[in-house]
C-alpha positions as CSV (number, residue, x, y, z in Angstrom):
1,M,66.1,-19.9,-23.3
2,I,66.7,-23.1,-21.6
3,R,66.1,-21.5,-18.4
4,R,62.6,-20.0,-19.6
5,L,61.5,-23.6,-20.5
6,A,62.5,-24.8,-17.2
7,V,60.3,-22.2,-15.5
8,V,57.7,-23.1,-17.5
9,S,58.0,-27.0,-17.0
10,L,58.2,-26.1,-13.4
11,S,55.1,-24.1,-13.5
12,L,53.3,-26.7,-15.3
13,L,54.3,-29.6,-13.2
14,A,53.0,-27.8,-10.0
15,T,49.7,-27.1,-11.5
16,A,49.5,-30.4,-12.6
17,C,50.2,-31.8,-8.8
18,G,47.5,-29.2,-7.8
19,Q,49.2,-26.6,-6.2
20,P,48.7,-23.0,-7.6
21,T,51.3,-21.1,-9.2
22,P,52.5,-18.4,-6.8
23,A,51.5,-14.8,-7.8
24,P,53.9,-12.5,-8.5
25,E,54.8,-10.0,-5.6
26,P,52.7,-7.0,-5.8
27,K,54.5,-3.7,-6.2
28,A,55.0,-1.6,-3.1
29,A,51.9,0.7,-2.3
30,L,52.4,4.2,-0.9
31,P,51.8,4.2,3.0
32,A,48.1,5.0,3.8
33,T,48.2,8.3,5.8
34,A,44.4,8.5,7.1
35,A,42.9,5.6,8.8
36,A,40.0,4.6,6.8
37,P,36.7,2.8,8.4
38,S,36.3,-0.8,8.0
39,G,35.6,-1.6,4.6
40,Q,36.7,1.7,3.0
41,P,39.6,1.9,1.3
42,S,43.0,3.4,2.5
43,Y,44.0,6.9,1.6
44,R,47.3,7.9,0.5
45,A,49.1,11.5,0.7
46,A,49.7,13.1,-2.3
47,V,52.5,15.7,-3.2
48,S,52.1,19.2,-4.8
49,E,54.8,20.8,-6.6
50,T,53.1,24.4,-6.4
51,L,52.7,23.6,-2.6
52,I,56.2,22.8,-2.3
53,A,57.4,26.0,-4.1
54,V,54.9,28.2,-2.5
55,R,56.5,26.7,0.9
56,E,60.3,27.3,0.0
57,R,59.3,30.8,-1.5
58,G,57.4,31.7,1.8
59,V,54.6,33.5,-0.3
60,L,51.8,32.7,-2.5
61,R,51.7,34.5,-5.9
62,C,48.2,35.5,-7.0
63,G,46.8,37.7,-10.0
64,V,44.1,39.9,-9.3
65,H,42.2,42.5,-11.1
66,P,44.0,45.9,-11.3
67,G,41.1,47.4,-9.7
68,L,37.5,46.1,-9.5
69,P,35.7,47.3,-6.5
70,G,34.2,44.3,-4.1
71,F,36.5,41.9,-5.9
72,A,40.0,43.5,-5.9
73,L,40.9,47.0,-5.1
74,K,43.6,48.8,-3.1
75,D,42.0,50.7,0.1
76,A,43.4,54.2,1.2
77,R,46.2,52.6,3.0
78,T,47.2,50.6,-0.2
79,E,46.0,47.2,1.3
80,W,44.4,44.8,-1.0
81,R,40.7,44.4,-0.3
82,G,38.0,42.2,-1.9
83,F,36.3,38.8,-2.5
84,D,39.0,37.5,-5.0
85,V,41.7,38.9,-2.6
86,D,40.3,36.9,0.3
87,T,40.3,33.7,-1.7
88,C,44.1,34.3,-2.4
89,R,44.2,34.9,1.8
90,A,42.5,31.6,2.7
91,V,45.1,29.6,0.5
92,A,47.7,31.6,2.4
93,A,45.9,30.6,5.2
94,A,45.5,27.0,4.3
95,T,49.3,26.4,3.1
96,L,51.6,28.7,5.3
97,G,49.5,29.4,8.0
98,D,49.3,33.2,7.5
99,K,47.0,35.3,5.5
100,T,49.6,37.8,4.8
101,K,51.7,35.6,3.2
102,V,50.6,36.9,-0.4
103,A,52.2,38.7,-3.5
104,F,49.5,40.3,-5.5
105,V,50.4,40.9,-9.1
106,V,48.3,42.6,-11.3
107,V,46.8,40.9,-13.8
108,G,45.2,42.6,-17.2
109,G,42.2,41.2,-18.8
110,A,43.4,40.4,-22.5
111,D,46.3,38.2,-21.1
112,R,44.9,37.1,-17.7
113,F,46.0,33.5,-18.5
114,G,49.4,34.1,-19.8
115,P,50.8,34.6,-16.0
116,I,49.4,31.4,-14.7
117,Q,50.2,29.3,-17.9
118,R,54.0,30.5,-17.5
119,G,54.0,29.7,-13.9
120,E,54.6,33.3,-13.0
121,I,51.7,33.3,-10.5
122,D,50.4,30.2,-8.5
123,I,46.9,31.1,-8.7
124,L,44.5,33.4,-10.7
125,A,41.6,35.0,-8.9
126,R,40.4,37.6,-11.2
127,N,36.8,37.5,-11.7
128,T,37.2,34.8,-14.2
129,S,34.4,32.6,-16.0
130,A,35.1,29.1,-16.3
131,T,34.2,27.8,-19.9
132,F,34.6,24.8,-21.8
133,A,37.4,26.3,-24.3
134,R,39.4,27.9,-21.4
135,S,39.5,24.5,-19.2
136,A,40.2,22.3,-22.4
137,G,42.5,24.7,-24.6
138,L,44.4,26.5,-22.3
139,G,46.4,24.1,-20.2
140,V,44.4,25.7,-16.9
141,S,41.8,24.4,-14.5
142,F,38.8,26.0,-12.2
143,P,39.1,23.8,-9.3
144,V,36.0,25.7,-7.6
145,I,33.1,28.0,-8.4
146,T,33.3,31.0,-5.6
147,Y,30.6,33.0,-7.0
148,H,27.9,32.3,-9.8
149,D,27.0,35.3,-12.2
150,G,25.5,36.2,-15.3
151,Q,26.3,38.9,-17.7
152,G,23.8,42.1,-17.8
153,F,23.5,45.6,-19.0
154,L,23.7,49.0,-17.1
155,V,21.8,52.0,-18.7
156,A,21.1,55.1,-17.5
157,R,18.1,55.5,-15.3
158,A,16.7,58.1,-16.9
159,L,16.0,56.2,-20.2
160,G,13.0,54.3,-18.5
161,M,14.3,51.1,-20.1
162,N,12.8,47.9,-18.5
163,S,14.5,45.1,-20.7
164,A,17.5,44.5,-22.9
165,E,15.4,43.9,-25.8
166,E,14.9,47.5,-26.0
167,L,18.5,48.0,-26.8
168,G,18.4,47.5,-30.6
169,G,20.7,49.8,-32.4
170,A,22.2,51.0,-29.2
171,R,26.1,51.8,-28.8
172,I,27.3,49.2,-26.1
173,C,30.3,49.5,-24.2
174,V,32.5,46.5,-23.6
175,Q,36.1,45.1,-22.6
176,A,37.8,43.4,-25.3
177,G,39.4,39.8,-25.0
178,T,36.4,38.9,-22.4
179,V,33.8,36.6,-22.7
180,S,31.6,39.4,-22.5
181,E,32.5,40.8,-25.8
182,G,31.3,37.3,-27.4
183,N,28.4,37.0,-25.3
184,L,27.1,40.5,-26.2
185,A,27.5,39.3,-30.4
186,D,25.7,36.1,-29.4
187,Y,22.7,37.9,-27.8
188,F,22.2,40.2,-30.5
189,R,22.7,38.2,-33.1
190,T,20.0,35.5,-32.2
191,R,17.5,38.0,-31.6
192,G,18.0,39.4,-35.2
193,M,19.0,42.8,-33.4
194,T,21.8,45.4,-34.4
195,Y,24.0,47.2,-32.4
196,R,27.3,49.6,-32.4
197,P,30.2,48.1,-29.9
198,V,32.1,50.6,-28.1
199,V,35.2,48.2,-27.6
200,T,38.2,49.5,-24.8
201,K,40.9,47.7,-23.3
202,T,40.3,47.8,-20.0
203,E,37.1,47.6,-17.5
204,A,38.0,51.4,-16.4
205,E,37.7,52.5,-19.7
206,A,34.8,51.2,-20.4
207,R,33.1,52.5,-17.2
208,A,34.5,55.9,-18.8
209,A,33.2,55.7,-21.8
210,Y,29.9,55.0,-20.6
211,E,29.8,57.7,-18.0
212,A,31.0,60.3,-20.7
213,E,27.7,59.0,-22.6
214,R,30.2,57.6,-25.4
215,C,27.8,54.7,-25.4
216,D,24.0,54.2,-24.2
217,A,24.9,50.8,-22.2
218,F,27.8,49.1,-20.3
219,T,27.9,45.4,-20.5
220,A,29.8,42.8,-18.2
221,D,29.0,40.5,-15.6
222,I,26.3,42.2,-13.1
223,S,28.7,42.0,-10.5
224,A,31.5,43.9,-12.1
225,L,28.4,46.2,-13.4
226,A,27.3,46.9,-9.7
227,A,31.1,47.4,-9.0
228,S,31.4,50.0,-11.5
229,R,28.2,52.0,-10.6
230,S,29.4,52.0,-7.0
231,V,32.3,54.1,-8.2
232,M,30.4,56.5,-10.4
233,R,29.8,60.1,-9.8
234,N,26.0,59.4,-8.9
235,P,25.6,55.6,-8.7
236,G,21.4,56.1,-8.2
237,A,21.4,57.4,-11.8
238,H,21.9,54.3,-13.0
239,V,20.2,50.7,-13.0
240,I,21.0,47.2,-14.0
241,L,18.4,45.7,-16.5
242,P,16.9,42.6,-15.1
243,D,17.9,40.3,-18.3
244,V,20.8,37.8,-17.5
245,V,22.0,37.0,-20.8
246,S,24.9,34.2,-19.8
247,K,26.1,32.1,-17.1
248,E,29.3,33.3,-15.7
249,P,30.6,30.5,-13.1
250,L,33.5,32.9,-11.6
251,G,36.4,31.1,-9.7
252,P,40.0,31.0,-9.2
253,V,41.9,29.5,-11.9
254,V,45.1,27.3,-11.5
255,R,47.5,25.1,-13.9
256,Q,46.2,21.7,-15.0
257,D,49.6,20.0,-14.4
258,D,49.1,19.8,-10.5
259,P,45.7,18.1,-9.7
260,V,46.8,18.1,-6.0
261,W,47.1,21.9,-5.9
262,A,44.0,22.4,-7.6
263,E,42.4,20.4,-4.9
264,I,44.1,22.2,-2.2
265,V,42.5,25.3,-3.9
266,R,39.1,23.9,-4.1
267,S,39.0,22.4,-0.2
268,T,39.9,25.6,0.9
269,V,36.8,27.5,-0.3
270,N,34.7,24.3,0.7
271,A,36.2,24.8,4.2
272,T,35.0,28.3,4.1
273,L,31.3,27.0,2.9
274,L,31.2,24.2,5.5
275,A,32.1,26.6,8.3
276,E,28.8,28.7,7.1
277,E,26.7,25.5,6.7
278,L,28.1,24.2,10.6
279,G,27.2,27.9,12.1
280,V,31.2,28.6,12.8
281,T,32.4,31.9,12.1
282,S,35.6,34.1,12.5
283,R,34.5,35.1,16.0
284,T,33.3,31.5,17.3
285,V,35.9,29.0,15.6
286,E,37.8,29.1,18.7
287,Q,35.8,28.4,21.0
288,A,34.1,25.9,18.7
289,R,37.6,24.0,18.7
290,E,37.4,23.6,22.2
291,T,34.0,22.7,22.7
292,A,32.6,21.2,19.4
293,T,30.9,17.7,19.9
294,D,29.9,17.5,16.5
295,P,32.2,14.8,14.4
296,E,32.0,17.1,11.1
297,T,32.9,20.1,12.8
298,R,35.8,18.6,14.9
299,R,37.1,17.0,11.5
300,L,37.0,20.5,9.7
301,L,39.1,22.3,12.8
302,G,41.5,19.5,13.0
303,V,40.5,18.4,16.3
304,E,39.5,15.0,15.1
305,G,41.5,12.9,12.6
306,D,43.9,14.3,10.3
307,L,42.7,14.8,6.8
308,G,44.9,17.6,6.0
309,K,47.8,15.3,5.6
310,L,46.7,13.9,2.7
311,L,47.0,17.3,0.9
312,G,50.4,17.8,2.5
313,L,48.5,20.3,5.0
314,S,48.9,20.8,8.8
315,P,46.0,19.4,10.9
316,D,44.7,22.8,11.4
317,W,44.6,24.2,8.0
318,A,40.8,24.6,7.8
319,Y,40.9,26.3,11.3
320,Q,43.3,28.9,10.2
321,V,41.2,29.8,7.0
322,I,38.2,30.5,9.2
323,R,40.1,32.1,11.9
324,Q,42.0,34.5,9.5
325,V,39.8,35.1,6.8
326,G,36.4,33.8,7.9
327,A,33.1,31.7,6.8
328,Y,31.9,32.0,3.0
329,H,29.0,34.4,4.6
330,E,31.4,36.8,6.5
331,I,33.5,37.3,3.1
332,F,30.5,37.5,0.8
333,R,29.0,40.0,3.4
334,R,32.1,42.1,3.9
335,D,33.4,42.5,0.1
336,L,30.0,42.0,-1.9
337,G,27.0,41.9,0.3
338,E,25.1,44.2,3.1
339,D,28.4,45.5,4.4
340,S,29.8,46.8,0.9
341,A,29.1,49.2,-1.5
342,L,27.9,47.1,-3.9
343,R,25.0,45.4,-1.8
344,L,24.7,42.5,-3.7
345,E,22.3,40.0,-2.4
346,R,23.4,36.2,-2.2
347,G,20.8,34.8,-5.1
348,L,22.5,31.9,-6.6
349,N,25.3,32.3,-3.9
350,A,23.1,31.1,-1.2
351,Q,23.6,27.7,0.5
352,W,22.2,24.7,-0.8
353,N,20.0,24.7,2.4
354,A,19.0,28.4,3.0
355,P,15.7,29.6,3.2
356,K,16.1,30.7,-0.5
357,P,18.6,28.2,-1.7
358,G,21.2,28.7,-3.9
359,L,24.0,26.5,-5.6
360,M,26.8,27.0,-2.9
361,Y,27.3,23.4,-1.5
362,A,30.3,21.9,0.1
363,V,31.7,18.6,0.1
364,P,31.5,16.6,3.1
365,M,34.4,16.7,5.4
366,R,34.8,13.0,6.5
């Protein structure tokens, strides 16, 4: 107590003599790891426990759909192919430098979040919609949207239907435990219409029931309907109605307890989008790394600056993503677009500055 009074007295005396009281020493800051322009804040490296675990293991564990054409499906050589698969491969290229270092884990629809919550997988890439309740109540995060979708209805062309509003009283196949099941109920209730749900455990069972005419329509995300139609006995005999009855922003899922890992996943997808915007492809990226003069392209490819260090990634992390997996438009065309069985148009998934603008927009690389 006496010591404390003495300190206070000395402080008051110093103030009275016109000398300021010395400020307490600031806590040591983490070292800046990226040079900042004049007047800008210093940037500090962050640590991801998931990234550390992935590198120690030497493989990325990725949860995928058991078999959805265009998104995740084994080919004739039992190799995984698809849009979600390529998201996993891109993250592996960014973090491990090798797109093949992925262990694919089949995840069902009803308990798709269990494996990510329990830490059994590092990322879930399974045509999953981001919703308020999922983000707020499941301890998971949707760091980036890779595909903007919406729910629709598949019907036989022979029915001659033009709108989902003609489905009053119809039998409708839908997978249990999905957002589609709730959207279906909402759509009919708000319109005062009735329907008879034919609920199945899996998407494959819903498709089989529809083909067997145990229901009059099949509802799911439009991309999933296009995928299902592509493997039916007679794809041309079925049509997706023009009605889009919901918003379904699809993207990879990670745990909320590692925000740096979420940023790594987000940055990986953004790298593919920015590559498309800058005109860099898997075929031209090596030359671009040697000859590019545009500052943003040089930063993206790790030629100038070292932004990857902020996330614990190598300087050429984005270069490896683009070289090994491709720019966004290459991935889309290969898995979902004109080079695939689905032949989906870009639509909302076009770049923000495309002739027909979409919603895809990468943050600047600076």
